[in-house]
Every structure is written in structure tokens, then in C-alpha cells.
C-alpha angles and dihedrals in degrees: 000000000000107000092221092057090051093071088098093052092050091057099040094048096053091115095150090092102032088097089072091076128020103157115143105250121223117207135175089233121029118229091248090052091050092049090050092049091048092052089054089056101256118155134198096031117183117231113187118180108195094180093061097026106237140113131204132180112226117219118210092250094061101084106207117218136191109261132205093250136038085228090068125071124178151078145196135313123226117293117265119184092347092308131110119200121216125229116191134174105209114192125199131187111250093229090066090070132045093229145337088271089054090051092049089049091053093047100043122317094077094062134082129195110300096023123130108225119236091238095062136024090198099062133075122198110229102170141356132186133178115246130204099200096095101034092131090056104038144292115319133198136188107221133186116205137181119213128166092350091305127111124224136187116215139185113211119192115190113204133179115209126183089268109022152015114252128205107197105197127192110181121183141154113271091248095054101036098099094053092045092046090057089056090050092051092053093046095048090060086079097042116119136189113218 
């Protein structure tokens, strides 16, 4: 398997931290319904998750996939240079963390270069930088990770909704990050907290 194409698998198989949040998610469109509608060519699909209190509009180019937990929603972006980036919305119950700051610390702020994050033994944090692009939504970070001798650029957006903490995670190869980030920026214009 081409290592660049495996970026999706790396994200979707991070089951070491799924145990943090196992609430049954309720959505206006189930993942299987969305996948079916996408295959029929429909665009601008509405995904509303009432359990975790957020809504996102799904463009045709964001190919939704089944995930290992109902707390995760996402899929892959169009292939660029034989690589598909992954975009996941990871929802966590608020009672699993002391505060939003505690959640941010667990996701990214508590690590320095060379640290292995608590959510994965297979990743090493190389770099992190605060971003201003999503200030109206939540705190955002550009992150560089190493996993399985491959380097990735990520955009993490940390959001508090009325019912959950969200970790919006774009993970891409370094070479395709800029193009994928532009897609994320456009898509997040229609994101809503409920």
C-alpha cells in the first residue's frame, strides 16, 4: 500500500483514544445515507449531529467514510499526487475532561517537539503553531507529525459546543497540505455549533 494513501487509515485506526467517548450519536442523516447520496452525485448534504451539537455541510468532494466510532464523522479529500488527505470531526463528551483547556492540552497544547501524544503511541509531535484563520469557530493549530517514518501536516480546530468538545482534524502530506487547507477553509464557512 502506498504510504501516502494510508494517511486515512492512520487517522481512522487511532482506536487508542476512542474509549474516551462512546455516546451513541444522533444525526439528521446517517453516515450510510450520506454515502449513498454522495454516490448518486448529490452535493451540499447537511449533516446535523444533535448528540454533539454541530452541523456541517458536506461538499461532493469530501468523500464520507464509515469510521470506527459514532463519535467520529469524516472521510477523505480528493487525491492530489497519489495522496488523499483525511478530514475528521471527532466529538468527545464534556464530562471526560475537566475543561476546554484540559481537552486542548490533551489534543495538542500539552506537547512539545518530540513528544508522543497521549492519544496515539504511533505519532510524534514535531511542530505546532497557533492559527488565526478559525478564530470565530475555536482555537486552531498547524501541527506537524511523524508517524511510521512519514511526515504529515495537520490543522486542528478545537471547538466547544453546547454538548461536546470537537477536534476537527485535517491531516495531509506536507506536499498537499496547502491545497487541502484551502478546501477546509471554504467548508468551515458553513460550519455551525448548535
